[in-house]
N, C-alpha and C positions, 0 to 999 in steps of 0.2 A: 338612294331611297332604298330601302331595305323592304323586303315582304311582311316585315313586322309594323309596317306603316299602318296609321289608322285608317287612312284613306287609301280604299280598294277600289280598283275598276277591273271585275270580272267580265271578260268576254267569251261569249259560248262561240262555237263552230260555226253556227248560223249568222250570228252578228258579225264575227270576222269576216266571213265570205262576203257578206253584204257590205262592210268597209272596204274591202280589198276590190270588190266591181265599183264602188263609188270613186276610190283612187283611180282605176282604170278609166273611170268617165273623164276625170279631170286630166289625165294625161294623155288622153285621145288628141286634145288641141294642141299639145304641147310637142308632139311627134312629127314625122314618124322616128321610129327608134329602130336601129340596126340591130342591136343587140340589148340584151338585159345582163347586168350584173347584181346577183344578190349577195347580200352580206350575210353570211352564215353565222349562226344556224336560222335566227329569226326571220330572215329574209327569204328562205326558202319557199314557205308557202304562200305568201303575197307574190313572190315573183313568179311563181306558176300560175295562180290565178289571173295576174297582170298580163301575161304571156300569152295565156288563151285567149283574153278579151281583146288584146291590140294585135292578135296574130305574129308574136315575135318568136322565131324558131333559135334565134341565136342565143343561149343562156350559158353564162359563166357564174363562178361564184369566187369570192375571196373571203378567206378564213380568218376572221381577227376573234380572238378571245379576250374578253374582258372581266365577266363576272366568272370568276374561277369556282366560287362557292355559291353561287345563286344568291348570295346576300351582299356581298361587297364588291363593287367594282375596283377591279386591281389595274396593274399594269398591263396595257394593250401589247397584246404580241400578234403579228402576223403570221400565221401559220400556213397559209397557202396565199401565194400572189396570184393576180391576174395575169391570164395567159396573153404571151406577147400579140398575138393576132388581135386580141381585144384593144389591147393598149394602143396598138397602132391605128386604129379606126379615127376618124376625124384629124388627120395629119399628126397622129401621136398624142392628141389632147382630150380624146374621150368624146368629142362631140357626135351626136347621134346614139350615143351610149345611155341606157336607163340604168341608174343603179338604185335598189329597193332594199329596204330594212322594214323591220315590223314596228320599230319605235326609233326615235331619235331622244335620247334621254339628256345627256350633258354635251353631244355633238363631236365628243372625242373620237369615236369610231369613224364616223363620216368624215371628219378632218383628214384622217389617215388615207381614206379611199379618194376623198378630194384632191389630195395631192398627188394620187397616181393618175388621175382622169380628171384634171382640172375644168375641162369644159362638159363633163357629162351632167345630166339633169337628174337631181338627187330626190328621191320620193320615198316617204315613209308614211304607214298607215296611221301610225300616232306621233304625236309630237309633244315634247314638254318644252318650257319656256327658254332654258339654257341651250337647247339643240336647235330650236327653229332657224336660228340665223344662216347654218350651214347647208339646211334643205330647200328645195326649190317648191316642190309640192306635199302636202299632207291632208289628211282628211280630218281628223280629231284631234283637238288639243286638250291634254289634261295638266293639273298641276305639276309642278316640279315635286312636290311631296305624296304623290299619288304612286301607289305600286299596280302597276297593271297585270292581271292574272290572264296568262293567254289561254287558251283551251288545251294546248299540249302539254301544260303545267298542271292541269286540274283534274281531279276526279270528282265523281259525284260524292256530295256530303250536303248536309244540312247546313245552311246558313242563317245567322241569328239575325233578327230584325235589328236595324240600324240603331234604333232607340235602346235595345238592350245592351248594345255595346257602347254606348255613349255615357258620359258621366253627366247626372243631373237634369 
């Protein structure tokens, strides 16, 4: 889904923080977790919020690029792998590790990380139907053809009323 989609879901900083705390509430019962692995870049902010709420101090990142031009999802590239010490947790399967991302869209990125940590618990703040089967916990589902505008992608600007943007 591209940012030119007629279905837009703009998320403010306040809303995103509330949604991340709601994710932490749901994850509290699934833990405890020894470590968090955030999928960068989108997983950085929710991982920080969830780590604070669940009092997890060991935080790692895995860097996977999929949106190379912010419009089209391309071939996935692992730019930075997970540290061996994190991969060794849970007898090398990732048990006790929480993997966090901002959104699961197609599930392709999460699948790559799931292959690295098969028994980790996967969470995303937002989920689309194609990506839902690969994750364990999420807060809000949006349709596959909705573009989520995250607060770090936006500036302050006038938004036309919905009716003005629709035909008829």
